[in-house]
C-alpha positions as CSV (number, residue, x, y, z in Angstrom):
1,M,331.6,-17.2,-137.5
2,N,331.9,-17.1,-141.2
3,Q,329.7,-19.5,-143.3
4,V,332.3,-22.3,-143.8
5,V,329.9,-25.2,-144.3
6,K,327.6,-24.8,-147.4
7,K,325.5,-27.9,-147.2
8,P,325.6,-31.6,-146.3
9,I,326.1,-34.3,-148.9
10,L,323.1,-36.6,-148.8
11,S,323.7,-39.7,-151.0
12,E,323.5,-43.4,-150.6
13,K,327.1,-43.6,-149.8
14,A,326.9,-40.7,-147.3
15,Y,324.0,-42.4,-145.5
16,Q,326.0,-45.6,-145.1
17,L,328.9,-43.6,-143.6
18,M,326.5,-41.8,-141.2
19,K,325.8,-45.1,-139.5
20,N,329.5,-45.1,-138.4
21,G,329.5,-41.4,-137.3
22,I,331.1,-40.1,-140.5
23,Y,329.4,-37.1,-142.2
24,S,330.2,-35.3,-145.5
25,F,329.7,-31.6,-146.2
26,V,330.4,-29.2,-149.1
27,V,332.5,-26.4,-147.8
28,T,334.0,-23.1,-149.1
29,D,337.3,-23.3,-150.9
30,A,339.0,-21.2,-148.2
31,A,337.9,-23.5,-145.3
32,R,340.5,-25.2,-143.1
33,K,340.2,-28.3,-141.0
34,E,340.2,-26.3,-137.7
35,N,337.5,-24.0,-139.0
36,I,335.3,-26.8,-140.2
37,A,335.6,-28.7,-136.9
38,K,334.7,-25.7,-134.9
39,E,331.7,-24.8,-137.0
40,I,330.3,-28.4,-137.0
41,A,330.7,-28.6,-133.3
42,F,329.0,-25.2,-132.9
43,Q,326.1,-25.8,-135.3
44,F,325.2,-29.3,-134.2
45,G,326.5,-29.5,-130.7
46,V,328.7,-32.6,-131.3
47,K,332.4,-33.4,-130.6
48,V,334.5,-33.8,-133.8
49,A,337.3,-36.4,-133.7
50,K,338.9,-35.5,-137.0
51,V,338.3,-33.9,-140.4
52,N,339.5,-35.0,-143.9
53,I,339.3,-32.7,-146.9
54,A,339.0,-33.6,-150.6
55,K,339.2,-31.1,-153.5
56,S,337.8,-32.0,-156.9
57,A,338.6,-30.1,-160.1
58,P,335.8,-28.7,-162.2
59,K,335.0,-30.4,-165.5
60,A,334.6,-28.7,-168.9
61,K,331.1,-29.1,-170.3
62,R,330.2,-28.2,-173.9
63,I,327.3,-25.8,-174.2
64,A,324.8,-27.0,-176.9
65,K,324.6,-25.1,-180.2
66,T,327.7,-23.0,-179.4
67,R,331.3,-23.9,-179.6
68,K,332.0,-22.8,-176.0
69,F,332.8,-24.7,-172.9
70,A,331.8,-24.0,-169.3
71,K,333.3,-25.3,-166.1
72,V,330.9,-27.3,-164.1
73,G,331.2,-28.9,-160.6
74,G,334.4,-29.0,-158.6
75,G,334.9,-27.6,-155.2
76,K,335.9,-28.8,-151.7
77,K,334.2,-31.3,-149.4
78,A,334.9,-32.2,-145.8
79,I,334.5,-35.7,-144.3
80,V,333.9,-35.2,-140.6
81,F,334.5,-38.0,-138.1
82,L,332.5,-37.6,-134.9
83,E,333.6,-39.1,-131.6
84,K,332.1,-42.5,-130.7
85,G,328.4,-42.3,-129.7
86,Q,327.9,-38.8,-131.3
87,I,325.3,-38.3,-134.0
88,I,323.8,-35.4,-135.9
89,A,320.1,-36.0,-135.5
90,A,319.0,-33.6,-138.2
91,L,321.0,-35.6,-140.9
92,A,320.7,-39.1,-139.5
93,P,318.8,-41.6,-141.6
94,K,315.6,-43.0,-140.1
95,Q,316.1,-46.5,-138.7
96,E,312.4,-47.3,-138.4
97,S,312.1,-48.5,-142.1
98,K,314.4,-51.5,-141.4
99,S,312.2,-52.8,-138.6
100,K,309.1,-52.4,-140.7
101,S,310.6,-54.2,-143.7
102,K,311.5,-57.2,-141.5
103,K,307.9,-57.4,-140.0
104,E,306.1,-57.2,-143.3
105,P,307.3,-60.5,-144.8
106,D,306.3,-62.3,-141.6
107,K,302.7,-61.1,-141.9
108,K,302.5,-62.2,-145.5
109,E,303.8,-65.6,-144.6
110,E,301.2,-65.9,-141.9
111,K,298.4,-65.1,-144.4
112,K,299.7,-67.7,-146.8
113,G,299.6,-70.3,-144.1
114,K,295.9,-69.7,-143.2
């Protein structure tokens, strides 16, 4: 298979979506929905329910000390919806931190009471 998926998008918004089985990836400009679904299923061993694609235009950025502009950013991203119960373990956020944060205030309250 050709390299269709370039890299995953790892941001706060992406991590919130991962809890619902929705993952975001930067893909090549020539990528199609069918190709993206096949590659994600092959790479991570999951079942893909659907794929949405969003393209963004590059922005012009002024280069300092010159009067020239360069195009920055832009590209194509894929939002991949997995079937219910499927996760990509390599990208999933750790859920242990939530349980620890709930326990820590309880311990502090106990110390104050003593």
